[in-house]
N, C-alpha and C positions, 0 to 999 in steps of 0.2 A: 809272476805267479808260478807255483810249482805245477799246476794243472793247466792244460790248454782248454780253450772254450768248449763247453759242453761235457767236460769230463767230471766224473765223481770219484771219490776215493774213501775207502773204509778199511781199516786194519792193513794198510799198505797195498790193497788191491785196487787198481785203477780201472774204472769202467768208462765206456764212451768212445769217442773218436780215437782211432789208432790202436784199439784193443779188440779182443774177441767178444766183447760185451757191448752190444748196441743198446743204449738207453733210450727208450721211446719217449716221445713228446708228452705222453700221458703221465709221466713221472712228475710229481709236483711237490716241491719243498716249501711252498708258500701257504698252504691251507692252515688256518688257525681259527679256533673257536673260543668263545667266551664261556667261562665256567661261573655260573651263578650259585652261590652258596645257599641262598634262600629265595624262594619265590612262590607265587601262587595267585589264585584268584582273590579279588577283594570281596570280603564277605558282604559288605553293605554299600558297595559302589561299583560303578562300571570299571571294566578293565582289570588290570592285575597289578601286583607290586613285586619288587625285586630288592633283595638285600645287596650285600657286597659282591662285586663281580671281579673276576680275575681272568687272565688268559689261561686257557686249558693247555694241556700237553699238545705238541704238534705231531700229527701222524703223517709220515711221508711215504706214500706209495712209490715204489721204484720198479718199473716194468722193463724187462731186459730180454733181448734176443741174443742167445749165445750162437755165434757164427764164427767158426774157426777157419772159414774160407775154403773148405774142402769137405767132401763126403766122408769125413773121418769120425766114426762113431766113438772110438776110443778117446780121441782128442776132445770131443765134445763132453764126454763124461768126466774127463780130467778137469776141464774148465768148470763144470758143474761142481765138482768136489772143491775147487778153490773158492768158488762163490759161496758155497755152503759154509766153508771154514771162516770166511770173512764175515758172514752174518750169523755166526754161532752166538749162543747166549753169553752174556757178560754180567758180572756182579758189580762192575763199575761203569760209569758213563764213558762213552767213546766219542771221538770226534768224527763226524761225517762232513767231508768238505766237497764243495762243488763250485765250478766256474761258470758263471753266466754274465753276459753283458760286460765282459772285460774285468770283472772283479771276482775274487775268490772268497766264498762264504764258508761258514762253519756252524754246525749244529752239534750240541752235546746231547747224547741220549744212548739208546740201546737198540740193537737189532731185534726184530720181533718175528720175522717170518722169511723163509725162502722156499718157494713152492714151484718146482718145475713141472712142466707137462711133457709128455713123451711123444706127442703127435709127430714131430718133425725129426725125431732121433734117427730115423732110417736114412735121412739125407744129411746127417751131420749137423743138425741145428736143434735148439731147444728154447722154448719160451719159459721165462721164469718170472714169477711175481715175488717181489721182496718188499719188506716194510721196515721202516726205522721210526722209532718213537722218540722224539726229542722231549725229554722230561722237563728240560728248561726250554720253553718255547721261543726264546729270543734267538734271532739269527745274528751271528757275530761275523766280524771280518776274520778271515783266516790269518791275516797278518796281525801279530800282536805288537802294540806300541810299547816302548820302554823309555823311561827317563831315569837317569842316575848313573852312578851314585851321587846324590846331593849331600853336600857336607853341611854340618851345623854352621850357623852364621858366626862370623867374627866381625870386629869393627876396626877400621883403620882411620887415622886422622882424627880430627875433632879437638878443638882447643878454644879457649876464651882469651882474646887479645886485650890487654889493659889499656885501651885507648881512652879518650875523654869520656866516651860512652862505651861501656864494654861491648865488644863485637865478638859474636860466637861463630866459629866455623864448624858446621855440623859434621859428625862422623859419617863414614860411608860403610854400609853393610856389605860384607863379602861372603858369598855363599848363602845357603838357606832358602834360595828362591829359584823357581823355574816355571815354565809355561807348559800346560797340558792341553792338547787339542783333540777333539773327537768330532767325527762326522756321523752319518746315520740319521735316525729319526727319533732316538730315545736316549735318555741318560743311561750311563753304564756304571758298573761298580769298578773299584780300583783294587789291585793287589799290591799291598804295601809291604816292604821288607825293611825293618829297622835293624841295622847292625850296630852292636855296642862298641865302645861304651857310650850310653846315652841315658842320663837321668831324666825321668819323666818326659818321654818323647811327646811332642805335640805337632800335629799335622793340621794345617788350615788350607782349605780350598776356597778361593774367592771366585764365584761364578762370573760369567760375562756381564751379568746385570748388576754386579757389585755385592751380591749377598755372600756372606762368608759362613762356612761351617767348620768347626774345630773339633777334633778328637784328641784327647789326652789320655795317656796310659800311665797310671800312678805307680810305676815300678822303675827301678834302675836296671837297664839292660847291660849286663857286664860285657867286658871285652871278650870276643870270641863267641858270643851268643847273639841271637837275633829274635825278633818278633815277626811273625807272619800275620798280616791283618787283611781280611777280606771284607771290604765295605759293603758288598752286596749280601753276603751270607751273615755279616756282622759277627765274625769270629776273630779272636785274638789268640794266637798260639805261640808259646815260647818254643823256639827252635823247631817250629813246624809240627810239634807233637800234639795230636788231639787230646792226649791225656794231660797236657800241661796248659790248659786254657787259662788265659788271663783276662777273660771277658769281664769278670767282676771288677777289675781295676780300670776299665775303660770309662771315661767320663766325657760327656758331650754327645755329639752326633756323628754317625758314620757317613762321611761325605760321598755323594755320587758325582760323577763328572757330567756336567751339562753340555749341550751342543755348543760348539764354538771353542774359544780359547779361554781357559781358566788359569788363575795363578796359584801355584803351590808354594806354601811357606812351611819350612821345617824348622822347629825350634826345640829347646829343652830347658830344664830348670836352671842349668848353668852350662858354660862352655865345655865342650867335650869333643872327642875325635870321631864320634859315630857318624854313620851315613844312612841315607834313605834311598831306596830304589822303588820305582813305581811302574807297574805294568797294567795295560788295559787293552780292550778291543772295541772297535766301533760296533753299534748295535742297531738292528732294525726289527720291526714287527712284520 
């Protein structure tokens, strides 16, 4: 782990053991609530009803004691400045990482508050209430898994021997297959990169229970170009450019990675020299 047990990190600033920022036990990254889109009392029956429900954003309170180890008011104020800079507003989602129980976790979201009190400033300390809102409420592993590049399949061997009864020796597939494993408590999305040349790339994920999901993109990815596919967000971008969406050419389903070990199959409309790379993180609620 990049962090030691009990440490937190945002924008490169590390909090917790071994730093000037003591993170109190009241800091809690695990609170999460359900968001009900529709609900209310039943008009002609007991109880109530509820429509579709989703996980709400995750609000993470982080309570901090700045303690520079001496009655140094100036050093305490400088530490406050650094903390305020780390929790400043952002127009993009940021990673908040924390290490607990021997594992490093990650949340994606935005800083929302950094509120110091001045009561202890005279002795070189300061209480600070901070907050981070994970707009994506899933907790991810800080470690990102990666498989690839996986080449398109080729076939070797295979022939029919003219014996009394024709005897067929099956061909052997080379490339195009790999295993993907995930832990946690929930299925997770995949980040797929298809590097050309690949005519009509096809990605199939076969779950541990044998169910298969296939996504095909009906374009030819030229040599030197690539497709970025996010199966959670269901986006297909040529060369990673949001203005070059190829979502309309996607056919089939966007696969999610189920718990356990799944099989990846990479194919195309014909043999080519393109490759596929896959990235993902474990996920928890």
